[in-house]
C-alpha positions in Angstrom: -8.6 -1.3 -21.3 -10.4 -4.7 -21.4 -13.7 -5.0 -19.6 -14.5 -8.2 -17.7 -17.0 -7.3 -15.0 -17.1 -9.1 -11.7 -20.4 -9.8 -9.9 -18.6 -9.1 -6.6 -19.5 -5.5 -5.8 -22.1 -3.3 -4.1 -23.0 0.3 -3.9 -20.9 2.8 -1.9 -22.6 4.7 0.9 -24.2 8.0 -0.2 -21.8 10.9 0.1 -18.7 8.7 0.3 -15.5 10.4 -1.1 -13.0 8.1 -2.9 -9.6 9.2 -1.5 -7.5 6.0 -1.3 -5.8 3.9 -3.9 -4.7 0.4 -2.8 -2.1 -1.7 -4.7 -2.3 -5.5 -4.4 -0.6 -8.5 -6.0 -2.7 -11.4 -7.1 -0.7 -14.0 -5.2 -1.8 -16.9 -7.5 0.0 -19.1 -9.9 -1.3 -17.3 -13.0 -3.1 -14.1 -14.0 -5.9 -16.2 -15.6 -6.4 -18.1 -12.3 -6.6 -14.8 -10.4 -9.0 -13.2 -12.9 -11.3 -16.2 -12.6 -11.3 -15.9 -8.8 -12.0 -12.2 -8.9 -15.0 -12.9 -11.1 -16.3 -15.9 -9.1 -19.4 -15.1 -7.1 -18.5 -17.8 -4.6 -15.2 -16.2 -3.8 -16.7 -12.8 -2.8 -13.6 -10.9 -3.7 -12.9 -8.4 -6.4 -11.0 -5.3 -7.4 -11.6 -2.4 -9.7 -8.8 -3.3 -12.0 -6.2 -6.0 -12.7 -2.9 -5.5 -14.5 -1.2 -8.4 -16.3 2.6 -8.7 -16.5 2.4 -7.8 -20.3 0.6 -4.5 -19.4 -3.0 -5.5 -20.2 -5.5 -3.8 -18.0 -8.7 -5.4 -17.0 -11.6 -3.4 -15.5 -13.7 -5.5 -13.2 -15.7 -3.1 -11.1 -16.7 0.5 -12.1 -14.9 3.0 -10.0 -18.1 4.4 -8.5 -19.0 1.0 -7.1 -17.6 -0.7 -4.0 -15.2 -3.5 -4.8 -14.3 -6.1 -2.2 -10.5 -6.0 -2.1 -9.3 -4.4 1.2 -10.9 -6.6 3.8 -10.3 -5.7 7.5 -8.2 -2.6 7.1 -7.3 0.8 8.5 -5.5 3.9 7.2 -5.2 7.3 8.9 -7.9 6.3 11.4 -10.4 5.2 8.9 -11.5 1.5 8.8 -13.6 -0.5 6.3 -11.5 0.9 3.4 -13.5 -0.8 0.7 -15.9 2.1 1.2 -13.5 4.9 0.3 -10.9 3.2 -1.9 -10.1 1.9 -5.4 -8.2 -1.4 -5.7 -5.7 -2.5 -8.3 -4.7 -6.2 -8.4 -1.3 -6.6 -10.1 -0.5 -10.0 -11.5 2.4 -11.6 -9.6 2.6 -15.1 -8.0 3.5 -13.5 -4.6 5.6 -14.8 -1.8 3.8 -18.2 -1.8 4.3 -19.2 -5.4 7.6 -17.7 -6.5 7.6 -13.9 -5.9 9.4 -12.0 -8.6 10.1 -8.5 -9.8 7.3 -6.6 -11.6 8.2 -6.2 -15.3 8.8 -2.6 -16.6 5.8 -2.8 -19.0 3.6 -3.8 -16.1 4.8 -1.0 -13.9 4.3 1.5 -16.7 0.7 0.2 -17.1 0.1 0.6 -13.4 1.5 4.1 -13.5 -0.8 5.1 -16.4 -3.8 3.6 -14.8 -3.1 5.1 -11.4 -2.5 8.6 -12.9 -6.0 8.6 -14.3 -7.6 7.4 -11.0 -5.7 10.1 -9.0 -6.8 12.8 -11.4 -10.4 11.8 -11.4 -10.7 11.5 -7.6 -8.0 13.9 -6.3 -6.3 11.2 -4.2 -3.5 12.6 -2.0 -0.1 11.1 -2.4 0.1 9.7 1.2 -3.1 7.7 0.4 -1.5 5.7 -2.4 -0.6 2.6 -0.4 -0.2 -1.2 -0.4 -2.4 -3.9 1.0 0.2 -4.6 3.7 0.1 -0.9 4.8 -3.6 -1.1 5.6 -3.6 -4.7 6.9 -0.1 -5.3 8.3 -0.9 -8.3 10.5 -2.6 -10.2 7.6 -1.0 -9.1 4.3 2.4 -8.6 2.7 1.4 -7.5 -0.8 2.4 -6.0 -3.2 5.7 -6.6 -1.4 9.3 -5.4 -1.4 9.9 -5.9 -5.1 7.1 -3.6 -6.1 8.6 -0.4 -7.5 7.2 2.4 -5.3 10.2 4.6 -6.1 9.4 4.4 -9.9 5.7 5.3 -9.2 6.7 8.3 -7.0 9.0 9.6 -9.8 5.9 9.5 -12.0 3.9 11.6 -9.5 2.2 8.6 -7.9 2.6 8.4 -4.1 5.6 9.4 -2.0 9.2 8.2 -1.9 11.6 9.6 0.7 15.1 10.4 -0.6 17.5 10.7 2.3 21.2 11.4 2.6 23.5 8.3 2.6 23.9 6.9 6.0 27.5 5.8 7.1 26.4 2.7 8.9 23.0 1.7 7.3 20.5 -0.5 9.1 21.9 0.0 12.6 19.1 -0.8 15.1 17.5 2.2 16.8 15.1 0.1 18.8 14.6 -3.7 18.8 11.7 -6.1 19.3 10.7 -6.6 23.0 11.9 -3.1 24.0 9.6 -0.9 26.1 10.6 2.7 26.2 9.8 6.3 25.3 11.8 5.7 22.1 9.4 3.0 21.1 6.4 5.3 21.8 8.1 8.1 19.7 8.4 5.8 16.7 4.9 4.4 17.1 3.6 7.9 17.2 5.4 8.8 14.0 4.1 5.7 12.2 0.5 6.6 13.4 1.0 10.2 12.2 1.8 8.9 8.8 -1.2 6.7 8.6 -0.5 3.3 10.1 -2.8 1.7 12.6 -0.6 1.2 15.6 -1.1 1.6 19.3 1.2 4.2 20.9 2.0 2.3 24.2 5.8 2.3 24.2 6.0 -1.6 23.9 7.6 -3.1 20.9 5.5 -6.2 20.7 4.2 -8.4 17.9 1.6 -5.9 16.5 4.3 -3.2 16.3 6.6 -5.6 14.6 3.9 -6.2 11.9 3.5 -2.5 11.3 7.3 -1.9 11.2 7.7 -4.8 8.7 4.9 -3.4 6.5 6.6 0.0 6.6 9.9 -1.5 5.6 8.3 -3.5 2.7 7.1 -0.2 1.3 9.9 2.2 2.2 13.0 0.1 3.1 12.6 -2.7 0.6 16.3 -3.5 0.6 16.2 -4.6 4.3 12.8 -6.1 5.3 12.6 -7.3 8.8 11.0 -6.3 12.2 14.0 -4.3 13.5 13.6 -0.5 13.4 16.9 0.8 12.0 18.4 4.1 11.2 17.4 4.0 7.5 13.7 3.4 8.4 13.9 6.2 10.9 15.4 8.6 8.4 12.9 7.7 5.7 9.9 8.1 8.0 11.1 11.5 9.2 11.5 12.5 5.6 8.0 11.3 4.7 6.5 13.3 7.6 8.4 16.3 6.4 7.0 15.8 2.9 3.4 15.4 4.2 3.8 18.6 6.3 5.2 20.5 3.2 2.3 19.4 1.1 -0.3 20.3 3.7 1.1 23.7 4.4 1.4 24.6 0.7 -2.3 23.8 0.2 -3.3 26.3 3.0 -1.4 29.2 1.5 
């Protein structure tokens, strides 16, 4: 762990519980450029940690302080997520500058870092999310190449394993549709945590949420069409959440 403290932070509100972990990519040409920006008082952005591609971990803001990484955001009905979250910036040029896979050593460093954060703050698995999950109309990071499945295997977050589907990615509903089927899927997405209006209309805002969901959970087929793989994985996720919640009450 290397310390390089950013001036861009403030105090969390008294009594706030940290219960969300947000993964980002830096989206800049180099890690050094990103680190400089996260430490620039003019930029007014920061994160608690940054992980380089070679596995180096930089701490920029103490966990008990409020970093400025989430922006306008919402998850499980809670907005202003800087208040309740910890942010990890992961060095990657992003979709604008040559998006690429995250090296194994980098993912292992993210896993080790996240494990400690989760243990210290008792963060639930469904609250380990990407920037695009909490701000789907604005953000697309950490993107479809981020290895969420690997992290879930390490006990970090959720990954829905489902049976093989004979005709994968067949549309269930399509953009522009207005129906009870659309409302059903909007309700399931909202139940998992996404900020989405349940109005039965598959318009641009629903498209953004669906694309964010697919970046995270259907990375092999990212678009705005709700298909049978996305449906199966969301149903499985909700089953996993239900199982976790009921086991805690016993």
